[in-house]
Structures are given as C-alpha cells and as structure tokens.
N, CA, C and O of each residue as an XYZ file, in Angstrom:
308
protein
N     -89.720   -216.948    186.907
C     -90.937   -216.294    186.517
C     -90.720   -214.789    186.642
O     -90.380   -214.281    187.710
N     -90.919   -214.106    185.556
C     -90.766   -212.661    185.545
C     -92.030   -212.012    186.069
O     -93.138   -212.411    185.711
N     -91.865   -211.024    186.904
C     -93.007   -210.322    187.459
C     -93.068   -208.915    186.882
O     -92.048   -208.326    186.523
N     -94.263   -208.399    186.803
C     -94.439   -207.024    186.346
C     -94.601   -206.081    187.539
O     -94.948   -204.912    187.375
N     -94.347   -206.602    188.736
C     -94.467   -205.784    189.937
C     -93.493   -204.610    189.872
O     -92.386   -204.713    189.345
N     -93.943   -203.511    190.420
C     -93.123   -202.303    190.450
C     -91.879   -202.548    191.304
O     -91.942   -203.210    192.340
N     -90.774   -202.017    190.863
C     -89.532   -202.135    191.637
C     -89.536   -201.102    192.741
O     -90.084   -200.011    192.587
N     -88.924   -201.454    193.848
C     -88.870   -200.563    194.996
C     -87.432   -200.472    195.475
O     -86.757   -201.487    195.650
N     -86.978   -199.267    195.681
C     -85.615   -199.056    196.172
C     -85.514   -199.519    197.622
O     -86.458   -199.376    198.399
N     -84.368   -200.069    197.970
C     -84.126   -200.512    199.337
C     -82.645   -200.366    199.642
O     -81.825   -200.266    198.730
N     -82.314   -200.355    200.886
C     -80.907   -200.291    201.292
C     -80.484   -201.660    201.786
O     -81.191   -202.302    202.563
N     -79.338   -202.095    201.331
C     -78.788   -203.379    201.755
C     -77.356   -203.178    202.221
O     -76.674   -202.239    201.810
N     -76.925   -204.063    203.071
C     -75.523   -204.088    203.469
C     -74.919   -205.369    202.925
O     -75.501   -206.448    203.036
N     -73.757   -205.231    202.344
C     -73.077   -206.380    201.751
C     -71.593   -206.266    202.081
O     -71.055   -205.164    202.194
N     -70.947   -207.398    202.233
C     -69.505   -207.378    202.524
C     -68.764   -206.653    201.409
O     -69.054   -206.844    200.228
N     -67.827   -205.838    201.789
C     -67.105   -205.014    200.817
C     -66.320   -205.854    199.817
O     -66.203   -205.466    198.655
N     -65.777   -207.001    200.243
C     -65.025   -207.833    199.318
C     -65.919   -208.422    198.234
O     -65.523   -208.524    197.073
N     -67.137   -208.811    198.631
C     -68.069   -209.346    197.646
C     -68.530   -208.264    196.679
O     -68.642   -208.506    195.477
N     -68.794   -207.087    197.195
C     -69.224   -205.971    196.354
C     -68.142   -205.621    195.338
O     -68.439   -205.386    194.167
N     -66.909   -205.586    195.778
C     -65.794   -205.259    194.880
C     -65.680   -206.288    193.756
O     -65.518   -205.921    192.593
N     -65.763   -207.564    194.096
C     -65.672   -208.616    193.088
C     -66.849   -208.573    192.123
O     -66.674   -208.728    190.914
N     -68.044   -208.363    192.655
C     -69.229   -208.310    191.802
C     -69.152   -207.145    190.826
O     -69.477   -207.296    189.648
N     -68.729   -205.998    191.303
C     -68.585   -204.836    190.419
C     -67.528   -205.079    189.358
O     -67.702   -204.687    188.204
N     -66.434   -205.723    189.739
C     -65.352   -206.006    188.784
C     -65.836   -206.942    187.682
O     -65.317   -206.908    186.566
N     -66.817   -207.767    187.984
C     -67.336   -208.730    187.006
C     -68.658   -208.271    186.387
O     -69.331   -209.040    185.701
N     -69.017   -207.025    186.635
C     -70.250   -206.443    186.086
C     -71.497   -207.262    186.422
O     -72.375   -207.446    185.579
N     -71.560   -207.741    187.640
C     -72.729   -208.492    188.094
C     -73.799   -207.510    188.544
O     -73.543   -206.621    189.356
N     -74.989   -207.679    188.012
C     -76.126   -206.840    188.380
C     -76.651   -207.334    189.722
O     -77.276   -208.391    189.802
N     -76.394   -206.562    190.773
C     -76.754   -206.995    192.116
C     -78.261   -207.101    192.302
O     -78.733   -208.040    192.943
N     -79.016   -206.173    191.764
C     -80.470   -206.222    191.916
C     -81.038   -207.470    191.256
O     -81.866   -208.167    191.842
N     -80.597   -207.747    190.051
C     -81.086   -208.923    189.327
C     -80.677   -210.206    190.040
O     -81.473   -211.137    190.165
N     -79.437   -210.249    190.505
C     -78.940   -211.429    191.206
C     -79.735   -211.674    192.484
O     -80.107   -212.810    192.777
N     -79.991   -210.624    193.236
C     -80.775   -210.770    194.459
C     -82.189   -211.244    194.140
O     -82.689   -212.172    194.775
N     -82.837   -210.613    193.159
C     -84.201   -211.001    192.802
C     -84.277   -212.465    192.392
O     -85.154   -213.193    192.858
N     -83.366   -212.905    191.522
C     -83.395   -214.283    191.042
C     -83.197   -215.281    192.176
O     -83.907   -216.283    192.261
N     -82.236   -215.006    193.041
C     -81.951   -215.946    194.123
C     -82.994   -215.885    195.228
O     -83.320   -216.910    195.826
N     -83.517   -214.708    195.507
C     -84.573   -214.583    196.493
C     -85.824   -215.313    196.024
O     -86.511   -215.955    196.818
N     -86.114   -215.213    194.740
C     -87.269   -215.925    194.189
C     -87.099   -217.445    194.349
O     -88.052   -218.138    194.703
N     -85.896   -217.958    194.091
C     -85.634   -219.389    194.264
C     -85.815   -219.810    195.716
O     -86.407   -220.853    195.993
N     -85.313   -219.009    196.635
C     -85.430   -219.324    198.056
C     -86.897   -219.331    198.476
O     -87.333   -220.232    199.194
N     -87.654   -218.337    198.035
C     -89.071   -218.263    198.381
C     -89.854   -219.428    197.790
O     -90.734   -219.979    198.451
N     -89.545   -219.811    196.549
C     -90.217   -220.954    195.932
C     -89.930   -222.238    196.705
O     -90.827   -223.058    196.903
N     -88.700   -222.414    197.135
C     -88.340   -223.610    197.896
C     -89.060   -223.624    199.244
O     -89.530   -224.673    199.686
N     -89.147   -222.475    199.892
C     -89.875   -222.408    201.160
C     -91.357   -222.691    200.951
O     -91.975   -223.382    201.761
N     -91.932   -222.166    199.873
C     -93.334   -222.442    199.545
C     -93.546   -223.937    199.290
O     -94.540   -224.510    199.735
N     -92.599   -224.571    198.565
C     -92.699   -225.996    198.270
C     -92.677   -226.820    199.559
O     -93.479   -227.737    199.738
N     -91.751   -226.480    200.446
C     -91.656   -227.210    201.714
C     -92.911   -227.022    202.564
O     -93.399   -227.971    203.176
N     -93.429   -225.799    202.599
C     -94.646   -225.529    203.372
C     -95.817   -226.314    202.791
O     -96.609   -226.881    203.543
N     -95.940   -226.356    201.455
C     -97.026   -227.093    200.813
C     -96.929   -228.578    201.144
O     -97.926   -229.217    201.478
N     -95.714   -229.118    201.048
C     -95.531   -230.537    201.366
C     -95.922   -230.834    202.803
O     -96.565   -231.849    203.074
N     -95.542   -229.964    203.725
C     -95.883   -230.174    205.130
C     -97.393   -230.048    205.350
O     -97.981   -230.845    206.081
N     -98.015   -229.061    204.725
C     -99.456   -228.854    204.877
C    -100.261   -230.014    204.288
O    -101.366   -230.299    204.748
N     -99.720   -230.670    203.290
C    -100.449   -231.736    202.597
C     -99.912   -233.133    202.890
O    -100.339   -234.109    202.274
N     -98.982   -233.224    203.825
C     -98.341   -234.501    204.141
C     -99.352   -235.573    204.535
O     -99.295   -236.691    204.022
N    -100.275   -235.249    205.437
C    -101.235   -236.250    205.902
C    -102.120   -236.739    204.765
O    -102.405   -237.933    204.674
N    -102.557   -235.836    203.901
C    -103.423   -236.230    202.780
C    -102.653   -237.119    201.803
O    -103.206   -238.091    201.288
N    -101.408   -236.802    201.549
C    -100.608   -237.623    200.626
C    -100.349   -239.000    201.223
O    -100.387   -240.004    200.511
N    -100.088   -239.052    202.520
C     -99.878   -240.342    203.174
C    -101.159   -241.181    203.131
O    -101.107   -242.390    202.909
N    -102.303   -240.532    203.345
C    -103.577   -241.249    203.291
C    -103.838   -241.780    201.882
O    -104.296   -242.911    201.717
N    -103.552   -240.978    200.886
C    -103.743   -241.419    199.499
C    -102.820   -242.589    199.184
O    -103.231   -243.547    198.528
N    -101.594   -242.517    199.641
C    -100.647   -243.610    199.400
C    -101.094   -244.892    200.102
O    -100.958   -245.983    199.549
N    -101.627   -244.763    201.321
C    -102.129   -245.948    202.040
C    -103.312   -246.564    201.291
O    -103.414   -247.785    201.173
N    -104.197   -245.714    200.792
C    -105.362   -246.198    200.052
C    -104.926   -246.977    198.818
O    -105.439   -248.066    198.560
N    -103.979   -246.424    198.049
C    -103.498   -247.092    196.839
C    -102.792   -248.390    197.204
O    -102.947   -249.394    196.509
N    -102.021   -248.384    198.283
C    -101.339   -249.612    198.707
C    -102.347   -250.707    199.070
O    -102.121   -251.887    198.802
N    -103.455   -250.301    199.681
C    -104.484   -251.269    200.078
C    -105.370   -251.714    198.929
O    -105.667   -252.900    198.788
N    -105.791   -250.765    198.111
C    -106.819   -251.023    197.112
C    -106.323   -250.983    195.674
O    -107.056   -251.380    194.768
N    -105.111   -250.519    195.438
C    -104.608   -250.378    194.075
C    -105.188   -249.153    193.396
O    -105.951   -248.391    193.991
N    -104.814   -248.982    192.148
C    -105.320   -247.865    191.353
C    -106.561   -248.283    190.591
O    -106.704   -249.457    190.248
N    -107.455   -247.358    190.319
C    -108.675   -247.659    189.572
C    -108.337   -248.167    188.168
O    -109.136   -248.878    187.558
N    -107.171   -247.808    187.658
C    -106.806   -248.170    186.288
C    -105.988   -249.458    186.207
O    -105.549   -249.831    185.119
N    -105.775   -250.138    187.320
C    -104.937   -251.349    187.296
C    -105.406   -252.378    186.274
O    -104.578   -253.006    185.615
N    -106.690   -252.559    186.132
C    -107.216   -253.561    185.201
C    -107.181   -253.087    183.755
O    -107.355   -253.892    182.840
N    -106.963   -251.819    183.539
C    -106.970   -251.273    182.180
C    -105.579   -251.244    181.543
O    -105.450   -251.161    180.322
N    -104.556   -251.313    182.370
C    -103.189   -251.195    181.849
C    -102.793   -252.435    181.079
O    -103.152   -253.551    181.453
N    -102.050   -252.236    179.998
C    -101.587   -253.347    179.168
C    -100.094   -253.632    179.390
O     -99.540   -254.526    178.750
N     -99.447   -252.894    180.274
C     -97.996   -253.063    180.498
C     -97.710   -253.538    181.888
O     -96.549   -253.732    182.248
C-alpha cells in the first residue's frame, strides 16, 4: 500500500558489507526499508488482531459446531 505521508530523513547504521553490495546492485535502500518495514508492521498488526479476537472467534466456532450455520438448510451441495 502506497502512502502519501511525507518522507522524513533519518540516520541508520548498516553493515558495511551489505551497504557495499546494495550500492553495487543499485538497490534503493529507502524503498527497500519502507517495503519490508511495512510488511513487518502488517504482520505484527495481524498477529495482534488475531490475539485480541481469539476468544470471540473460538466462541463463534463453538456456536457453529453446536448449532450449525443458519444457511445449512438452504445449501444444495
């Protein structure tokens, strides 16, 4: 997901061997960091959501296991 948020300069430390290789391959470090940081944050958000909603999902699953789905009688397959 592309953001229109303003970019902000920051200082980072990176291993010199990685920096040398990335520069040799014309890798855009800012873009690479943004893309991977976004993936990491999305995964953390997903895990937090699952944990926050775990009890509700378990309760819903128990209800369906006990009572079935409202559409069970409507399905033709």
